[in-house]
Backbone as CSV, one residue per row, in Angstrom:
resi,resn,N_x,N_y,N_z,CA_x,CA_y,CA_z,C_x,C_y,C_z
1,VAL,0.845,-1.182,0.000,0.000,0.000,0.000,0.882,1.234,0.000
2,GLN,0.536,2.197,-0.847,1.233,3.478,-0.861,0.216,4.587,-0.721
3,LEU,0.584,5.610,0.047,-0.242,6.804,0.162,0.411,7.913,-0.646
4,GLN,-0.356,8.527,-1.517,0.156,9.600,-2.362,-0.513,10.900,-1.957
5,ALA,0.278,11.812,-1.394,-0.255,13.113,-0.985,0.017,14.128,-2.080
6,SER,-0.904,15.052,-2.244,-0.754,16.103,-3.250,-1.479,17.353,-2.793
7,GLY,-1.220,18.459,-3.487,-1.931,19.692,-3.223,-1.140,20.743,-2.481
8,GLY,0.064,20.405,-2.049,0.871,21.396,-1.354,1.375,22.459,-2.308
9,GLY,1.991,23.483,-1.747,2.530,24.547,-2.571,2.767,25.789,-1.747
10,SER,2.934,26.903,-2.448,3.169,28.188,-1.796,1.924,29.037,-1.897
11,VAL,1.597,29.700,-0.824,0.396,30.531,-0.786,0.649,31.705,0.155
12,GLU,-0.018,32.795,-0.104,0.094,33.945,0.783,-0.816,33.774,1.991
13,ALA,-0.440,34.404,3.071,-1.265,34.373,4.277,-2.685,34.825,3.948
14,GLY,-3.642,34.100,4.506,-5.041,34.388,4.236,-5.633,33.585,3.099
15,GLY,-4.775,32.914,2.348,-5.224,32.116,1.223,-5.657,30.729,1.624
16,SER,-5.870,29.877,0.608,-6.369,28.521,0.832,-5.580,27.505,0.032
17,LEU,-5.549,26.297,0.566,-4.981,25.144,-0.123,-5.839,23.935,0.217
18,ARG,-5.838,22.960,-0.693,-6.545,21.706,-0.429,-5.584,20.557,-0.665
19,LEU,-5.340,19.794,0.381,-4.472,18.633,0.293,-5.314,17.378,0.091
20,SER,-4.770,16.454,-0.672,-5.427,15.172,-0.908,-4.443,14.047,-0.638
21,CYS,-4.980,12.903,-0.236,-4.129,11.738,0.011,-4.922,10.496,-0.344
22,ALA,-4.423,9.755,-1.315,-5.113,8.554,-1.771,-4.213,7.338,-1.604
23,ALA,-4.811,6.253,-1.193,-4.072,5.003,-1.048,-4.179,4.195,-2.327
24,SER,-3.105,3.527,-2.666,-3.107,2.624,-3.814,-2.569,1.270,-3.371
25,GLY,-2.890,0.267,-4.146,-2.486,-1.076,-3.769,-3.656,-1.799,-3.141
26,SER,-3.370,-2.693,-2.249,-4.427,-3.446,-1.595,-5.107,-2.576,-0.546
27,LEU,-6.339,-2.209,-0.800,-7.038,-1.361,0.148,-7.358,-2.137,1.413
28,PHE,-7.571,-1.407,2.486,-7.796,-2.003,3.785,-8.951,-1.275,4.460
29,ARG,-9.410,-1.831,5.549,-10.539,-1.225,6.258,-10.018,-0.096,7.140
30,ILE,-10.538,1.086,6.852,-10.059,2.281,7.546,-10.612,2.366,8.958
31,ASN,-9.749,2.752,9.899,-10.197,3.104,11.238,-10.068,4.612,11.449
32,THR,-8.903,5.133,11.108,-8.648,6.558,11.292,-7.776,7.071,10.159
33,MET,-8.084,8.281,9.690,-7.231,8.970,8.719,-6.860,10.324,9.308
34,GLY,-5.662,10.765,8.997,-5.258,12.034,9.587,-4.176,12.741,8.804
35,TRP,-3.968,13.983,9.198,-2.901,14.808,8.635,-2.011,15.285,9.784
36,TYR,-0.732,15.195,9.567,0.266,15.676,10.510,1.146,16.679,9.780
37,ARG,1.832,17.501,10.530,2.777,18.429,9.903,4.027,18.563,10.768
38,GLN,5.094,18.909,10.081,6.356,19.153,10.762,6.925,20.456,10.247
39,GLY,6.906,21.462,11.101,7.455,22.756,10.745,8.952,22.792,10.968
40,PRO,9.615,23.826,10.464,11.069,23.952,10.624,11.473,23.915,12.095
41,GLY,12.307,22.973,12.448,12.794,22.872,13.816,11.811,22.297,14.809
42,ASN,10.666,21.831,14.310,9.627,21.307,15.211,9.449,19.804,15.037
43,GLN,8.814,19.201,16.020,8.455,17.794,15.902,7.174,17.667,15.089
44,ARG,6.968,16.482,14.568,5.733,16.223,13.836,4.556,16.289,14.800
45,GLU,3.501,16.982,14.370,2.326,17.144,15.233,1.058,16.825,14.455
46,LEU,0.044,16.401,15.203,-1.251,16.131,14.593,-1.930,17.434,14.224
47,VAL,-2.429,17.506,12.999,-3.208,18.664,12.548,-4.700,18.359,12.668
48,ALA,-5.107,17.231,12.105,-6.520,16.854,12.136,-6.651,15.362,11.867
49,SER,-7.727,14.782,12.379,-7.993,13.373,12.123,-9.485,13.158,11.984
50,ILE,-9.825,12.057,11.330,-11.228,11.680,11.163,-11.310,10.160,11.264
51,ASP,-12.334,9.675,11.983,-12.444,8.230,12.101,-13.535,7.698,11.184
52,SER,-13.715,6.395,11.223,-14.653,5.758,10.296,-16.093,6.180,10.557
53,GLY,-16.352,6.741,11.728,-17.690,7.229,12.027,-17.896,8.682,11.653
54,GLY,-16.851,9.298,11.085,-16.938,10.699,10.692,-16.611,11.684,11.800
55,ASN,-16.175,11.182,12.930,-15.805,12.068,14.033,-14.451,12.699,13.747
56,THR,-14.369,14.010,13.969,-13.153,14.746,13.643,-12.494,15.311,14.890
57,ASN,-11.205,15.551,14.754,-10.410,16.114,15.836,-9.413,17.072,15.217
58,TYR,-9.260,18.261,15.798,-8.373,19.274,15.242,-7.411,19.798,16.305
59,ALA,-6.218,20.141,15.864,-5.315,20.880,16.732,-5.932,22.247,16.993
60,ALA,-5.710,22.764,18.186,-6.302,24.050,18.547,-5.872,25.155,17.578
61,SER,-4.660,25.047,17.058,-4.121,26.101,16.196,-4.798,26.173,14.827
62,VAL,-5.519,25.104,14.433,-6.146,25.107,13.103,-7.668,25.017,13.178
63,ALA,-8.216,24.770,14.347,-9.669,24.626,14.494,-10.359,25.886,13.993
64,GLY,-11.381,25.685,13.175,-12.119,26.802,12.608,-11.560,27.299,11.284
65,ARG,-10.361,26.846,10.937,-9.756,27.258,9.656,-9.566,26.077,8.710
66,PHE,-9.268,24.920,9.257,-9.028,23.720,8.450,-10.200,22.766,8.605
67,THR,-10.451,22.006,7.539,-11.500,20.989,7.574,-10.969,19.691,6.980
68,ILE,-11.092,18.615,7.739,-10.687,17.310,7.243,-11.931,16.558,6.796
69,SER,-11.788,15.839,5.699,-12.883,15.005,5.216,-12.268,13.767,4.583
70,GLY,-13.085,12.756,4.405,-12.530,11.536,3.859,-13.571,10.645,3.241
71,ASP,-13.100,9.752,2.423,-13.926,8.712,1.808,-13.266,7.392,2.171
72,SER,-13.758,6.780,3.239,-13.113,5.557,3.697,-13.262,4.428,2.689
73,GLY,-14.297,4.474,1.872,-14.474,3.447,0.849,-13.418,3.521,-0.238
74,LYS,-12.860,4.698,-0.442,-11.814,4.898,-1.443,-10.452,5.130,-0.788
75,ASN,-10.392,5.018,0.527,-9.133,5.248,1.245,-8.500,6.576,0.832
76,THR,-9.324,7.627,0.860,-8.864,8.955,0.470,-9.222,9.938,1.562
77,VAL,-8.293,10.824,1.883,-8.526,11.841,2.906,-8.097,13.196,2.359
78,TYR,-8.831,14.230,2.749,-8.580,15.593,2.278,-8.380,16.529,3.467
79,LEU,-7.671,17.615,3.210,-7.542,18.673,4.203,-7.735,20.003,3.494
80,GLN,-8.839,20.663,3.777,-9.103,22.000,3.256,-8.527,23.000,4.237
81,MET,-7.577,23.787,3.755,-6.877,24.744,4.595,-7.298,26.151,4.178
82,ASN,-8.001,26.854,5.039,-8.450,28.221,4.760,-7.787,29.195,5.728
83,ARG,-7.699,30.432,5.305,-7.123,31.503,6.141,-5.782,31.055,6.714
84,VAL,-4.935,30.572,5.851,-3.653,30.034,6.314,-2.772,31.141,6.864
85,LYS,-1.873,30.744,7.752,-0.959,31.670,8.416,0.481,31.202,8.175
86,PRO,1.444,32.086,8.318,2.846,31.665,8.136,3.230,30.498,9.035
87,GLU,2.658,30.425,10.220,2.994,29.326,11.124,2.413,27.989,10.672
88,ASP,1.615,27.971,9.634,1.126,26.718,9.054,2.164,26.098,8.112
89,THR,3.247,26.805,7.883,4.304,26.302,7.005,4.901,25.011,7.549
90,GLY,5.123,24.060,6.659,5.729,22.805,7.060,5.488,21.729,6.033
91,VAL,5.989,20.551,6.336,5.722,19.384,5.505,4.518,18.661,6.105
92,TYR,3.525,18.432,5.276,2.291,17.795,5.727,2.294,16.324,5.300
93,TYR,2.028,15.465,6.260,2.020,14.025,6.026,0.616,13.476,6.277
94,CYS,0.177,12.603,5.397,-1.092,11.930,5.648,-0.828,10.570,6.280
95,ASN,-1.792,10.126,7.019,-1.691,8.863,7.730,-3.021,8.143,7.640
96,GLN,-2.960,6.856,7.414,-4.169,6.045,7.415,-3.905,4.786,8.234
97,MET,-4.771,4.535,9.186,-4.655,3.373,10.056,-5.917,2.545,9.932
98,GLY,-5.748,1.238,10.006,-6.916,0.389,9.915,-6.562,-1.063,10.073
99,TYR,-7.312,-1.905,9.376,-7.154,-3.337,9.507,-7.093,-3.978,8.120
100,SER,-6.153,-4.892,7.975,-6.092,-5.751,6.806,-6.283,-7.166,7.324
101,GLY,-7.492,-7.643,7.198,-7.830,-8.887,7.870,-7.821,-8.641,9.372
102,LEU,-7.038,-9.387,10.094,-6.906,-9.194,11.544,-5.688,-8.359,11.903
103,GLU,-4.930,-7.951,10.895,-3.688,-7.231,11.137,-3.949,-5.734,11.201
104,VAL,-3.396,-5.084,12.220,-3.467,-3.624,12.306,-2.398,-3.041,11.382
105,VAL,-2.810,-2.113,10.534,-1.885,-1.503,9.592,-1.851,0.009,9.796
106,ASP,-0.719,0.601,9.459,-0.470,2.021,9.705,0.416,2.517,8.566
107,TYR,-0.131,3.373,7.719,0.592,3.830,6.544,0.759,5.346,6.554
108,TRP,1.897,5.787,5.999,2.206,7.219,5.903,2.487,7.604,4.459
109,GLY,2.054,8.799,4.106,2.398,9.356,2.814,3.787,9.963,2.851
110,GLN,4.266,10.416,1.688,5.642,10.892,1.568,5.814,12.333,2.031
111,GLY,4.727,13.033,2.280,4.826,14.421,2.705,4.702,15.377,1.536
112,THR,4.017,16.465,1.781,3.888,17.518,0.774,4.147,18.864,1.461
113,GLN,4.970,19.690,0.814,5.408,20.950,1.417,4.336,22.020,1.272
114,VAL,4.069,22.697,2.374,3.188,23.863,2.375,3.997,25.051,2.893
115,THR,4.031,26.110,2.109,4.772,27.311,2.492,3.828,28.497,2.444
116,VAL,3.684,29.170,3.574,2.792,30.330,3.669,3.641,31.563,3.894
117,SER,3.515,32.510,2.992,4.287,33.742,3.100,3.426,34.855,3.690
118,SER,4.087,35.731,4.419,3.339,36.828,5.067,3.204,38.027,4.152
């Protein structure tokens, strides 16, 4: 299974970006999908997650500006980023966790760069 993230780029503060992440290969039963980011000099942190029931969770720094959505049937997750700020700059990684048969699986995308200029 490979996760392919796309949609990153450069944007001015106040603008918008939409990230996408699709799984290819043998699909699996999704439990949770999420987006993480790692800013310059920082550790990787959770940005947002969504579970198979549609329940969402956001970091306080992005709540009200970012929206996560997903299609668990297609193993695809999106992150709509609105009113972005320079501190949103970083490499964004998608993550999908679930089950392949009885095995717990945990996959990461390759990361996509987001740069927000002031």
